[in-house]
C-alpha positions in Angstrom: 85.0 173.6 -42.0 85.8 170.0 -42.2 83.6 168.2 -44.8 82.1 164.7 -44.5 84.8 162.8 -46.3 87.6 164.3 -44.2 86.4 162.7 -41.0 88.6 159.8 -39.8 87.1 156.4 -39.3 87.7 156.4 -35.6 85.6 159.6 -35.3 82.5 157.8 -36.5 79.9 157.4 -33.7 76.9 155.3 -33.2 73.5 156.7 -33.7 71.6 157.4 -30.5 68.3 155.7 -31.4 66.6 156.3 -28.1 67.2 157.9 -24.8 65.4 156.2 -21.9 64.9 158.0 -18.6 65.3 155.6 -15.7 66.5 156.3 -12.1 67.6 159.8 -13.2 70.0 158.5 -15.7 70.1 158.0 -19.4 71.1 154.9 -21.3 71.8 154.7 -25.0 70.7 151.9 -27.3 73.1 151.3 -30.2 71.7 150.2 -33.5 74.4 150.5 -36.1 77.4 152.5 -37.0 76.5 155.9 -38.4 77.9 157.1 -41.7 80.4 159.9 -41.6 78.6 163.1 -40.4 79.4 166.8 -40.9 81.4 168.4 -38.1 78.5 170.2 -36.5 76.5 167.0 -36.3 79.5 165.2 -34.8 79.9 167.8 -32.1 76.2 167.5 -31.3 76.6 163.8 -30.6 79.4 164.4 -28.2 77.4 167.2 -26.5 74.3 164.9 -26.0 76.5 162.1 -24.7 78.2 164.4 -22.1 74.8 165.9 -21.1 73.4 162.5 -20.5 76.3 161.5 -18.4 77.3 158.7 -20.7 80.9 157.9 -21.4 81.6 158.8 -25.0 83.3 156.2 -27.2 84.0 156.1 -30.9 83.8 152.3 -30.9 80.6 150.6 -32.0 78.9 147.6 -30.5 77.7 144.5 -32.4 75.0 143.7 -29.8 71.6 144.6 -31.2 68.5 144.5 -29.1 66.3 141.8 -30.6 63.3 144.1 -30.6 65.1 146.4 -33.1 66.4 143.6 -35.3 64.1 143.6 -38.2 63.6 140.8 -40.7 61.5 140.3 -43.8 60.8 142.7 -46.7 60.6 146.4 -46.4 57.1 147.6 -47.4 58.5 150.6 -49.2 60.5 148.3 -51.5 58.2 145.3 -51.9 56.5 144.4 -55.2 53.7 141.9 -55.9 56.2 139.5 -57.4 58.5 139.6 -54.4 55.6 139.2 -52.0 54.2 136.2 -53.9 57.7 134.5 -54.0 58.2 135.1 -50.3 54.8 133.6 -49.4 55.4 130.6 -51.6 58.8 130.1 -50.1 57.5 130.2 -46.5 54.5 128.0 -47.4 56.8 125.4 -48.9 58.6 125.0 -45.6 55.5 123.9 -43.7 55.0 120.2 -42.9 51.5 120.1 -44.2 52.6 121.4 -47.6 55.4 118.9 -47.9 53.0 116.1 -47.0 50.6 117.2 -49.8 53.2 117.4 -52.5 54.9 114.1 -51.5 52.1 112.0 -53.0 52.8 108.5 -54.1 51.5 109.0 -57.6 53.6 112.2 -58.0 56.7 110.4 -56.9 56.1 107.5 -59.3 55.5 109.9 -62.2 58.7 111.8 -61.4 60.6 108.6 -61.4 59.2 107.5 -64.8 59.9 110.9 -66.3 63.5 110.9 -65.0 64.1 107.4 -66.4 62.7 108.3 -69.9 64.6 111.6 -70.0 67.8 109.8 -69.0 67.4 107.3 -71.8 67.1 110.0 -74.4 69.5 112.7 -73.0 72.1 110.3 -71.6 71.8 111.8 -68.1 69.1 111.9 -65.4 67.5 115.3 -64.9 66.9 116.4 -61.3 63.4 116.8 -59.9 63.6 120.7 -59.8 64.6 120.6 -63.5 61.6 118.4 -64.4 59.3 120.8 -62.6 60.8 123.8 -64.5 60.5 121.8 -67.7 56.7 121.7 -67.2 56.7 125.5 -67.7 59.1 125.4 -70.7 58.5 128.3 -73.0 58.1 125.9 -76.0 55.0 124.4 -74.3 51.8 126.4 -74.5 50.2 127.6 -71.3 47.2 125.4 -71.4 49.4 122.3 -72.0 51.7 123.3 -69.1 48.6 123.0 -66.8 47.7 119.7 -68.4 51.2 118.3 -67.7 51.3 119.6 -64.2 47.9 117.9 -63.4 49.1 114.7 -65.1 52.3 114.7 -63.0 50.2 114.8 -59.8 47.6 112.3 -61.2 45.0 115.0 -60.3 42.5 114.4 -63.1 39.3 112.5 -62.2 40.0 109.3 -64.1 40.5 105.7 -63.2 40.7 104.9 -59.5 39.2 108.2 -58.5 35.7 106.9 -59.3 36.2 103.7 -57.3 35.9 105.7 -54.1 32.5 107.2 -55.0 29.4 104.9 -54.5 27.3 104.5 -57.6 30.0 105.8 -60.0 32.4 102.8 -59.9 31.7 102.0 -63.5 33.4 105.3 -64.6 36.8 103.9 -63.5 37.0 101.7 -66.6 37.4 102.6 -70.2 34.2 102.3 -72.2 35.9 100.8 -75.2 38.7 98.6 -73.6 37.0 97.7 -70.3 40.2 98.2 -68.4 41.1 100.8 -65.7 41.2 104.2 -67.5 44.5 105.6 -66.3 46.2 108.6 -68.0 48.7 106.2 -69.6 45.8 104.2 -71.1 44.1 107.3 -72.4 47.2 108.7 -74.0 48.9 105.6 -75.3 46.9 102.4 -75.1 43.2 103.1 -75.8 41.7 101.3 -78.8 39.2 104.1 -79.4 39.9 106.0 -82.6 42.2 109.0 -81.9 45.3 108.3 -79.9 47.0 105.8 -82.3 46.1 108.0 -85.3 47.6 111.1 -83.7 50.9 109.4 -82.8 51.1 108.0 -86.3 50.7 111.5 -87.7 53.4 112.8 -85.4 55.8 110.1 -86.4 55.0 110.6 -90.1 55.8 114.3 -89.8 59.0 113.6 -88.0 60.2 111.4 -90.8 61.3 114.6 -92.6 63.9 115.2 -89.9 67.4 113.7 -89.9 67.3 112.3 -86.3 65.4 109.2 -85.3 61.9 109.3 -83.9 61.7 108.7 -80.2 58.7 106.4 -79.5 56.4 108.2 -77.1 55.9 106.8 -73.7 54.1 108.1 -70.6 57.4 109.2 -69.1 58.4 110.9 -72.4 55.2 112.9 -72.4 55.7 114.1 -68.9 59.4 115.0 -69.5 59.0 116.4 -73.0 60.1 119.8 -71.8 63.4 118.3 -70.6 64.2 116.3 -73.7 67.3 117.4 -75.5 68.0 115.4 -78.7 71.6 114.8 -79.9 73.1 113.4 -83.1 75.3 110.4 -83.3 78.4 112.5 -82.4 76.7 113.8 -79.2 76.1 117.3 -80.7 73.0 119.0 -79.5 70.1 119.5 -81.9 68.2 122.5 -80.5 65.8 122.9 -83.5 64.7 119.3 -83.5 64.5 119.2 -79.7 62.1 122.1 -79.9 60.0 120.5 -82.6 59.9 117.3 -80.6 58.6 119.2 -77.5 55.9 120.8 -79.6 54.8 117.6 -81.3 54.7 115.5 -78.2 52.9 118.1 -76.0 50.3 119.1 -78.7 49.6 115.5 -79.6 49.1 114.3 -76.1 46.8 117.3 -75.3 44.7 116.7 -78.4 44.2 113.0 -77.4 43.1 114.2 -74.0 40.6 116.7 -75.5 39.2 114.0 -77.8 38.7 111.7 -74.9 36.8 114.4 -72.9 34.5 115.2 -75.8 33.7 111.5 -76.1 33.3 110.7 -72.4 32.0 114.0 -70.9 30.1 115.5 -73.8 28.8 112.2 -75.1 29.9 112.8 -78.7 30.8 110.0 -81.1 34.4 109.4 -81.8 35.6 111.4 -84.8 36.6 109.7 -88.1 40.2 109.6 -89.5 39.7 112.7 -91.6 38.4 114.8 -88.7 41.2 113.6 -86.4 43.9 114.4 -89.1 42.4 117.9 -89.7 42.4 118.8 -86.0 45.9 117.6 -85.5 47.3 119.5 -88.5 45.4 122.6 -87.3 47.0 122.4 -83.9 50.5 122.0 -85.3 50.1 124.7 -87.9 48.7 126.9 -85.2 51.9 126.6 -83.3 53.8 127.5 -86.4 51.8 130.7 -86.8 52.4 131.6 -83.2 56.1 131.2 -83.8 55.9 133.4 -86.9 54.2 136.2 -84.9 56.8 135.8 -82.1 59.6 136.9 -84.5 58.2 140.4 -84.3 60.5 142.9 -82.5 57.5 144.2 -80.4 57.9 141.1 -78.2 61.2 142.4 -76.9 63.0 139.8 -74.8 60.4 137.2 -75.7 61.1 137.6 -79.4 61.8 134.4 -81.2 64.8 134.5 -83.5 64.4 133.5 -87.1 67.3 131.1 -86.7 65.2 129.3 -84.0 62.2 129.4 -86.2 64.0 128.0 -89.2 65.7 125.3 -87.1 62.3 124.1 -85.8 60.2 124.2 -88.9 62.6 124.2 -91.9 62.0 120.6 -93.0 58.2 120.3 -92.3 56.7 123.6 -93.6 56.3 124.5 -97.2 54.5 127.1 -99.3 50.8 126.7 -99.8 51.5 125.7 -103.5 53.7 122.9 -101.9 56.5 123.7 -104.3 59.2 125.0 -101.9 60.0 125.6 -98.2 57.9 128.4 -96.7 59.7 131.7 -96.5 60.0 132.9 -92.9 58.2 136.1 -93.6 54.9 134.4 -94.8 52.6 131.5 -94.1 52.9 127.9 -94.9 51.4 124.4 -94.4 52.7 121.1 -93.1 54.3 118.8 -95.6 52.5 115.7 -96.6 
């Protein structure tokens, strides 16, 4: 008996998907070309075609009835991840969604981030790249949300309160008596906190070989897309990673100190308290990196080369006599 592979290509026949009885005749709906079939099945197709009074042909048709042309995802193969991506993709096509994301503040912040990143990197990052940089793996999850909200100017500060009767006074900074924008909070406020934190970050960076990039509002937003280079144009991945950590952690700490002062009504912390909290935040990131070098993290494992390139010049043993070994703990220099 002839096996499946021995059938010639011209002997392949279309699948008879449905036989409809109308006016004492049968008509066949072709869906697709069938795979090579065993001989007995092939003979059955010919027999059915002759019985129905249909002219048998080995040629297939490309015309597919629209009601049988299926689109979308097969339920038997779908996963939660695929379903979520498909829903987001369809949602992004809607006019209402595009109108919501094309906010004036968002567009302005994207432009500022692109300009600052271009000044440091030497080339302008695209908008999709900036949005991906917000979720950079070097930035902790809570700070990713903070950057995303800041990009969209979604926090209830500044002009937000001007639209609410009886709360207009909240639009101004309590210390500087100027509109309290996110840029003012992170970089300009005279209240103890922000200037001290940026000085600490710059002081720690002085142990690196490359020059400190003065933080700006655009630099904070684009910190995940910043890639530092030396004078010869060679990439500095370790220092770039440290810069992303310092900028993101420092900006987020300034925001938390502001919320504690404005929302909780606490007094501004003194210099010693601010310094301790900042060092705790940075050393906490170092400890997380240490734990990520474990093999149990699989693909998310952090190589010791990356760990050393990031922290080599700013972490030392607790006795402050030598650089910290990458198998143990350490503290910031200074």
